[in-house]
C-alpha positions in Angstrom: 58.1 -105.8 -5.0 61.4 -104.4 -6.2 63.6 -103.7 -3.1 66.8 -102.5 -4.9 66.4 -99.0 -3.5 64.1 -96.8 -1.5 63.6 -94.7 -4.7 62.7 -97.7 -6.9 60.3 -99.5 -4.6 56.7 -98.6 -5.1 54.3 -99.7 -2.4 51.6 -102.2 -3.3 48.0 -101.8 -2.5 48.4 -104.2 0.4 51.3 -102.1 1.7 49.3 -98.9 1.6 46.4 -100.6 3.4 48.8 -101.8 6.1 50.1 -98.2 6.5 46.5 -96.9 6.8 45.8 -99.3 9.6 48.7 -98.1 11.8 47.2 -96.7 15.0 50.1 -94.3 16.0 53.2 -93.1 14.2 56.2 -92.2 16.3 59.8 -91.2 15.8 61.9 -94.3 15.6 65.0 -92.2 16.4 63.4 -91.4 19.8 62.2 -95.0 20.2 58.5 -94.2 20.2 57.4 -95.8 17.0 55.5 -99.0 17.9 55.7 -100.4 14.4 59.5 -100.1 14.4 59.7 -101.6 17.9 57.5 -104.6 16.8 59.7 -105.1 13.7 62.9 -105.0 15.8 61.4 -107.6 18.2 60.3 -109.9 15.4 63.7 -109.7 13.8 65.4 -110.5 17.1 63.1 -113.4 17.8 63.6 -114.7 14.2 67.4 -114.8 14.6 67.5 -115.7 18.3 69.0 -112.4 19.4 68.3 -110.3 22.4 67.4 -107.2 20.3 67.1 -106.0 16.8 68.0 -102.7 15.2 66.1 -101.0 12.4 68.2 -99.2 9.9 66.5 -97.2 7.1 69.1 -98.0 4.5 71.4 -100.8 3.6 74.4 -98.5 3.5 73.7 -97.6 7.2 73.4 -101.2 8.1 76.7 -102.1 6.4 78.5 -99.2 8.1 77.2 -100.3 11.5 78.2 -103.9 10.9 81.7 -103.0 9.7 82.2 -100.6 12.6 81.1 -103.3 15.1 83.9 -105.5 13.8 86.5 -102.8 13.3 86.4 -100.9 16.6 89.6 -98.9 16.1 90.4 -96.3 13.5 92.9 -97.6 10.9 91.4 -101.1 11.3 91.1 -103.1 8.1 88.1 -105.0 6.7 88.6 -107.7 4.2 85.9 -107.6 1.5 85.5 -109.0 -2.0 86.9 -106.8 -4.8 83.5 -106.9 -6.5 81.4 -106.5 -3.3 78.9 -103.7 -2.9 80.9 -102.4 0.1 84.1 -102.2 -1.9 82.6 -100.7 -5.0 80.1 -98.2 -3.5 80.6 -97.7 0.2 84.3 -97.6 1.1 84.4 -93.8 1.1 81.9 -93.7 4.0 83.7 -96.4 5.9 87.0 -94.5 5.5 85.5 -91.1 6.3 83.2 -92.0 9.2 85.0 -95.0 10.6 88.6 -94.7 9.5 88.4 -98.2 8.1 
């Protein structure tokens, strides 16, 4: 499975079968998708945390993680000059978080 991007990834037969077995689909934004809740619980247990948070994209996850550490506008984050955040995501951090 190629997980570089949500536009590159193609579901396998097993993935499609798992999707077909889901009993109910809900809106994860409203907290009523049981599959997402189960994934968040599993991740929290795996890492020994009290809760997990599903983010649909890596960019969203990176933004959230940086903003958790840089709580004030005009904060600075130190990242590698060749890191994904530096090369592809700093515009979002500056625009949305003032980082």
